[in-house]
C-alpha positions as CSV (number, residue, x, y, z in Angstrom):
1,M,-72.2,-4.8,-26.3
2,A,-70.7,-8.0,-25.0
3,D,-71.7,-11.2,-26.8
4,D,-73.6,-12.5,-23.8
5,D,-75.7,-9.2,-23.7
6,V,-76.6,-9.6,-27.4
7,T,-78.2,-13.0,-27.0
8,D,-79.7,-12.8,-23.5
9,P,-83.2,-11.2,-23.6
10,S,-83.2,-10.6,-19.9
11,R,-80.0,-8.5,-20.1
12,L,-81.3,-6.6,-23.1
13,R,-84.5,-5.7,-21.3
14,Q,-82.4,-4.6,-18.3
15,R,-80.2,-2.4,-20.4
16,L,-83.1,-1.0,-22.3
17,R,-84.8,-0.1,-19.0
18,Q,-81.7,1.6,-17.8
19,T,-81.4,3.6,-21.0
20,E,-84.9,4.8,-20.7
21,E,-84.3,5.9,-17.1
22,Q,-81.3,7.9,-18.2
23,R,-83.4,9.4,-21.1
24,A,-86.1,10.4,-18.6
25,E,-83.5,12.3,-16.5
26,H,-82.4,14.3,-19.5
27,V,-86.0,15.0,-20.6
28,Q,-86.6,16.4,-17.1
29,T,-83.6,18.6,-17.4
30,L,-85.0,20.0,-20.7
31,L,-88.5,20.4,-19.3
32,A,-87.2,22.2,-16.2
33,E,-85.5,24.9,-18.2
34,R,-87.6,28.0,-18.4
35,G,-85.1,30.4,-20.1
36,P,-83.9,32.8,-21.2
37,L,-80.8,31.2,-22.6
38,I,-77.9,32.8,-24.5
39,R,-76.4,30.7,-27.3
40,G,-72.8,30.9,-28.1
41,S,-69.4,30.6,-26.4
42,F,-68.7,33.0,-23.6
43,V,-65.0,33.6,-22.9
44,V,-63.0,35.9,-20.7
45,Q,-59.7,36.7,-22.4
46,P,-56.8,39.0,-21.8
47,G,-56.8,42.1,-23.9
48,R,-55.0,45.4,-24.5
49,C,-56.5,48.8,-24.8
50,G,-53.7,50.3,-26.9
51,K,-52.7,53.2,-24.6
52,P,-48.9,53.4,-24.3
53,T,-49.0,54.4,-20.6
54,C,-51.5,51.7,-19.6
55,R,-50.5,48.7,-17.5
56,C,-51.5,46.4,-20.4
57,A,-48.6,47.8,-22.4
58,R,-46.2,46.3,-19.7
59,G,-47.9,42.9,-20.0
60,E,-50.6,43.2,-17.3
61,F,-53.6,42.7,-19.6
62,H,-57.1,43.8,-19.0
63,E,-59.9,41.2,-18.9
64,A,-62.2,41.4,-21.8
65,A,-65.3,39.3,-22.1
66,A,-66.8,38.2,-25.4
67,L,-69.6,36.1,-26.7
68,Y,-68.9,34.1,-29.9
69,S,-72.1,33.3,-31.7
70,Q,-73.9,33.2,-35.0
71,V,-75.5,36.5,-36.1
72,Q,-77.5,36.3,-39.4
73,G,-75.7,33.1,-40.3
74,R,-72.2,34.5,-39.7
75,R,-69.8,33.9,-36.9
76,A,-69.5,37.0,-34.7
77,C,-67.5,38.1,-31.7
78,I,-69.6,40.3,-29.5
79,Y,-68.0,42.4,-26.7
80,V,-69.8,41.9,-23.3
81,P,-69.6,44.9,-21.0
82,Q,-68.5,44.4,-17.4
83,A,-72.0,45.1,-16.1
84,D,-73.5,42.3,-18.2
85,R,-70.8,39.6,-17.8
86,G,-72.3,37.7,-14.8
87,R,-75.8,37.5,-16.4
88,V,-74.4,36.5,-19.9
89,Q,-72.1,33.9,-18.4
90,R,-74.9,32.4,-16.3
91,L,-77.4,32.2,-19.2
92,N,-74.8,30.9,-21.5
93,R,-73.9,28.1,-19.0
94,R,-77.6,27.2,-18.8
95,D,-77.7,27.1,-22.7
96,R,-74.7,24.8,-22.7
97,S,-76.4,22.5,-20.1
98,F,-79.5,22.4,-22.2
99,R,-77.6,21.5,-25.4
100,E,-75.6,18.8,-23.6
101,A,-78.8,17.3,-22.3
102,R,-80.3,17.4,-25.8
103,A,-77.2,15.7,-27.3
104,A,-77.3,13.0,-24.6
105,L,-81.0,12.4,-25.2
106,A,-80.3,11.9,-29.0
107,K,-77.5,9.5,-28.2
108,L,-79.6,7.5,-25.7
109,A,-82.5,7.4,-28.3
110,R,-80.1,5.7,-30.8
111,K,-78.9,3.3,-28.1
112,A,-82.5,2.4,-27.1
113,L,-83.4,1.6,-30.7
114,E,-80.3,-0.6,-31.0
115,L,-81.3,-2.4,-27.9
116,A,-84.9,-2.8,-29.1
117,D,-83.6,-4.2,-32.4
118,A,-81.3,-6.6,-30.6
119,L,-84.1,-7.8,-28.3
120,H,-86.4,-8.3,-31.3
121,E,-83.7,-10.3,-33.0
122,T,-83.2,-12.6,-30.0
123,L,-86.9,-13.2,-29.5
124,T,-87.7,-13.9,-33.2
125,E,-87.6,-17.5,-34.4
126,P,-87.7,-18.5,-38.0
127,Y,-90.7,-20.2,-39.5
128,P,-90.6,-22.9,-40.7
129,P,-88.0,-24.0,-38.2
130,A,-84.6,-24.9,-39.6
131,Q,-84.5,-28.6,-40.4
132,R,-81.5,-30.9,-40.8
133,P,-80.3,-31.2,-44.3
134,R,-81.8,-34.2,-46.1
135,R,-79.6,-36.9,-47.4
136,K,-79.8,-37.8,-51.0
137,A,-82.2,-40.6,-51.7
138,R,-80.8,-43.7,-53.3
139,T,-82.2,-44.7,-56.6
140,K,-82.5,-48.3,-57.5
141,R,-81.8,-49.8,-60.9
142,R,-84.7,-51.6,-62.4
143,G,-84.6,-55.2,-62.2
144,T,-81.2,-55.7,-60.6
145,G,-82.2,-55.1,-57.0
146,R,-79.0,-53.2,-56.4
147,S,-78.7,-49.4,-55.9
148,E,-76.7,-47.3,-58.4
149,E,-74.3,-46.1,-55.7
150,S,-73.3,-49.6,-54.7
151,S,-72.2,-50.6,-58.2
């Protein structure tokens, strides 16, 4: 935040309102998702079948699709057959969008709290109000009529 934004309540309110509008958009994205989703990382990569007479032996690789995900707490690479590739890729893309919206929502929530704290800080005044420091009182000597500091 710029220094002006930190001390200007109007700017802080404006930024907080914008943050909440962005959060509302991400909440709508999450609520609109009806599933199913497939978690993991879908990749299409070159592969070899191992047959010595195949084109892949000459460097023209086959395309192999895989889904990298967690299975029973362990990282696994799951082969995706040609017939399922389109569906798995589409559902995995929707899962990625869901997770990105969730991450953005968490980030905006932290930002909203920071802005709310900054707004609170700018609106709060101390009580009792800060006073000018008092000067030391002069003490007079008894009977002389002169102060101690002037001797």
